[in-house]
N, C-alpha and C positions, 0 to 999 in steps of 0.2 A: 504494500500500500504506500502511496506517495508520502503521506504524512509520517510514516515510520522512517522512510529514507531521509526526508528533510530533517527530522528530529535527530537522527544519527549523525548527519552531516554537521548540524549545529554543534552537537556535543563534541565531535571530533575537532572542529575548528576552535571551539572554546578551550579545549584542553591543549591543543597545539599552541594557542596564544597564552597558555598558563594563566587562564582566567577562571575564577570561581563563578558559580551561579549568581552569588551575591554581587560580584563585580559587574557581570553582564547585566544584571537587573538594574544596577545603578546607572550604567551607561545607556541603557535602552529605555528606561522608565517603565519596564514591565516587571511584574511581580516574580519573585523567586519561584512561587508555586506554579505560575503559568509557564515559566521557562522550563521547569522540571517536567511538567506534564508534556510539554511540546517535545522535549528531547526524548521522552519515552514513547512518543507516537500516540499518546492518548487523546490529543486534541489537534485540530487543524489550525492553520494560521492564515490570516488575511494578508493580502499583498503588501499593504502599507507597513504592517508589522514586520513582515519578512524583509522588506527593503531596509527598515530600521536596523534589524539584526545584522543583515548582510553588511551594511555600512560600518557598524561597530566592529564586526569581525574582519573587515578589510577585503571583502570579496564583492563581486557583482551578484545581483540576484540570480542570474542564469547559472551560477555555480551550483545551485540546488537542483537544476533541471537538465543540464546538458547531458548527463549520463544516460538519461532515459530517452533521449532523442534518437530516432533511427538514423543511421548513416547510410541507409539504403537510398538509392537514387530515385526510387518510386515516390512521386509527389502525392499520390492518392492516400488520403486518410480514411480508412474504413470505419464504420460506426463502432465495431467492436474494438477498434484501436484507440478511440478517444480516451484520453487520460484526464483525470481531475487535476487541474492546476491550482485551484483554490477552492476551499470549502469553508464556509462560515456556518458552523453547526446550527445557528439559530435562524439563518435567513436564506442563504443561497449556495448553489453549487455551480462551479464553472468548469467546463470541459474544453480542452484545447482542440481546435479544428485543424491543426497543422501538425505534420510529422516533424517539422524542423522550425523551431522558433528563433534560434540563435542567429539566423542570417536573413531575417525578414523585417521589413519596416512596419507592417500591420500586425495586429494581434487579433485573430479571429477566434471567437468563443461562442459556445452554446451555453446559455445561462438558464438555470432553473431556480426561480424565486418562490420560496415557500410563503404561505399566507402569514401576515402579521398576527402575532398572538393577541395584541391589543393595539388600539390606535396610539401611535407614538408621534411625537413631534419630529418632523423630518428636518434634518440638518443638511443644508446645501454645502457642497464643497466644490473646489475647482482644482485643475491641474493642467499641465501643458497638453497640447495635441487636439485631436478631434475624436468624436464618438458617434458611431452610427448604430442604431438599434432597429431591428425588424421583429415585430411581434409574431410568433408562431402559434401560441396558444395562450388563452387567458386574457385578463385585462390588467394592464400595467398603469399605475399612476406615476407620471413623470413630472418632476418639478424642474423648471428651467427659468432662471432669473426670478421674476416675480409672478410667474404663471404656473398653473397646474393643468396637465393634459391627461386625459384618460385615453390610452392607446389600446386598440382592439386588434385581433388577428388580421394581418395584412397591412396594418399601419406601420409607419417607420418615422424615425426622427434622426436628423443629422445636425450636430451642434459642435461649436468650438468648446472644448472642455475647460478653457480658462474662464468661461462664464459659469456662475454658480448653478449647480444641478444636483439631482439625486433621483432615486426611484423608490417605489414602495408597492407592495402587493396588498391591497386592501380588500381582497376577495377571499372566498373560502377554498379556492382551488390553486393549483400551481400555475405560475406564469412561465412559459418557455419563450426565450428570445434568442436571436442571433445578434451578437455584439461584435463590432469591429472597431478597434481603437488604434490611434497612433499617439505617441510613439509606442513601439513594442518594448516593454520593460525587460523582456527576456533576450533582446538582441545583444550579441557580443559587442562589447565596446573595449576600447583600450584604456579606459579610465583606471582600472585596477590592475 
């Protein structure tokens, strides 16, 4: 399972850097308990949290994913080959729709968003790049700038990600969508 692999890699890097869980906790702002569970593969990790950990440990985020990429020249990703790249146990699961993320500019994902347990205040966020979403199933509530949109199957939205945005599933069913974003945070860079 990918979360086991990521946890093991974090632990290996932490020990290589002669760092305790407490030190990693202080540098990342994450609790020791969370980091301990993460290293043991008991929980999944959000992309922003993994970016934070990667930065503190001195690696790029794709360090945690490059080993699983196929080095086969076949560019076709079959449904049974989709791998979970991110899973938030409370809200959504993201599947990679590419066999090789480290050399691409776009990040294509299939996202399944679970229903909200209760109506929560939506916090808008922004980041660099663009975001394209196409609704496959369910009704997604999408917040963009100061507006709220209900998107139905077949609807799509394409926005600059530097504008405040977020989404929420306010229904009783799962929302499935295709999301393509730039930049691809898993692309190999020479920064590290």
